[in-house]
Each structure stands twice: as structure tokens, then as C-alpha cells.
C-alpha positions in Angstrom: 0.0 0.0 0.0 1.3 3.4 -1.0 1.8 6.0 1.7 0.3 9.4 1.1 3.7 10.9 0.4 4.2 8.5 -2.6 0.9 9.4 -4.2 0.7 12.1 -6.9 -0.8 15.4 -6.1 -2.9 16.0 -9.1 -4.5 19.5 -9.3 -8.2 19.4 -9.8 -9.6 20.9 -13.0 -12.3 22.9 -11.3 -13.9 22.6 -7.9 -14.3 19.2 -6.2 -16.4 18.6 -3.2 -14.5 19.0 0.1 -13.8 15.8 2.1 -16.3 14.6 4.6 -15.4 14.7 8.3 -14.9 10.9 8.3 -12.6 11.1 5.3 -10.6 13.9 7.0 -10.3 11.8 10.1 -9.0 8.8 8.3 -6.4 10.8 6.3 -5.3 12.8 9.3 -4.2 9.6 11.1 -1.7 9.1 8.2 -0.1 12.5 8.7 0.8 12.4 12.4 -0.3 14.6 15.3 1.8 17.6 14.3 -0.7 18.6 11.6 -3.8 20.1 13.1 -7.3 20.1 11.5 -8.8 23.5 11.9 -12.6 23.7 12.0 -12.8 20.7 9.5 -11.7 23.3 6.8 -7.9 23.4 6.7 -4.6 21.8 7.9 -2.0 23.7 9.8 1.5 22.8 11.1 4.1 24.9 12.7 7.8 24.2 12.4 10.4 25.6 14.8 14.0 26.5 13.7 17.0 27.9 15.5 17.1 31.1 13.4 15.5 33.0 10.5 17.9 31.6 8.0 16.9 28.0 8.6 13.2 29.0 8.6 13.6 30.7 5.3 15.5 27.8 3.8 12.7 25.4 4.8 10.2 27.9 3.2 12.1 27.8 0.0 12.1 23.9 0.0 8.3 23.8 0.5 7.9 26.5 -2.2 9.8 24.4 -4.7 7.7 21.3 -3.8 4.6 23.4 -4.2 5.6 24.5 -7.7 6.6 21.0 -8.7 3.2 19.5 -7.7 1.1 22.7 -8.4 -0.4 22.8 -4.9 0.4 25.9 -2.9 0.1 26.4 0.8 -0.2 29.6 2.7 3.0 30.5 4.5 3.7 32.4 7.7 7.4 33.0 8.1 8.9 34.6 11.2 12.2 34.4 13.1 12.7 30.7 13.9 9.2 29.7 12.8 7.2 28.6 9.7 3.5 27.9 9.8 1.9 26.2 6.8 -1.8 26.3 6.1 -3.4 24.0 3.5 -6.8 23.9 2.0 -8.3 23.8 -1.5 -9.4 27.3 -2.3 -11.7 26.3 -5.2 -13.5 23.7 -3.0 -13.3 25.9 0.1 -12.3 22.9 2.2 -9.9 20.0 2.4 -9.2 17.6 -0.5 -7.0 14.5 -0.8 -4.3 16.6 -2.4 -4.0 18.7 0.7 -3.2 15.6 2.7 -0.8 14.3 0.0 1.0 17.6 0.0 1.3 17.7 3.8 2.7 14.1 3.8 5.3 15.2 1.2 6.3 18.2 3.4 6.8 15.8 6.3 9.6 14.2 4.3 11.4 17.5 3.6 12.8 18.2 7.0 
């Protein structure tokens, strides 16, 4: 069985229905506890670094991944901290691609 990180993140051609709460719960178990589900609508994870330079380097890595798979998170970058927020803007909720992207990010650090 493939892990989420090994699955392709295929951008939807138009809005798709957001995942149900049960689908979100099932997929969230595969990500780990560091990713938080916010109001059943989006995923968030905060990363800590020893300085701004490391936080920025991680942001660049995630940005390159986002461009490669054409799925783009919202970033919050501060000294020693990066927060990623994921959801499908067209669907106004979570899709499988959000979970796949989050799993791929888990492997970047």
C-alpha cells in the first residue's frame, strides 16, 4: 500500500467537493499529530527553527515542492518559525491533495 507521500498530487480541474469529516479523520491519522485540522476546513502545522535563515531555507524547499506539484500552501514566516496552512481554495475545504502535499512536506525536514 502506498503512503500518502508517494501518491501524486494532481491538481483538480475545477472545484471538487471537500472531504467529509470521516474522510478527513481517516487521512489525518496518516499525517501524524503535528498537523492540526482547523474547523474541518484546513490543515496547519508549525515548524520551529534555531534562526530565521533555517526557517527561510525550509520555506524555499516547501515552495519548490509546491511549484513541482502545483499545490500551494499559505506560509507564515517569522524568526525561527514557519507555519503552513493548506486547503483547496476552489473547493473551500480539504481535499485529498492537501493531505498528500502535507505528507510530502513531512519528508522535507
